[in-house]
C-alpha positions, 0 to 999 in steps of 0.5 A: 171279540172285537166289533167293526162300527161304520162311522159317518164323520163330516171331513173337517171332523175326520181331518181333526180326529186323524191329526190327533191321531197321528200326533199321538202315534196311534190309529184313528180307531183307538182315538176314537174309542179312547175319547168314547170311552173317557166321555162315557166314564165321565158321565156314568161315574161321579168324581171324589168331590161330587161322591164327599158331597153326597156321602155327607148330605145325610138327607140324601143319603136316608132318602136313598137308603128308604128307596132302595128298601122299597125297591128290594120289597117292590114298594114304592112307585116311579115318578116321571 
């Protein structure tokens, strides 16, 4: 089910979005939705190079595994 969202934009920002949407021959709402989803994906997921660095860091992996075990057993503590 789709939802309607009201978005308040400065006129110059609106014009930039509108020009980009027209250049790609698609609705303004689709352009904004696609851009927002892309931004979320970029923030939520790591790129292949970053994942390789994570997976090659033995100390980090050991720490993550230890923290995961502690969380499952409800031990450990939250750090601010």
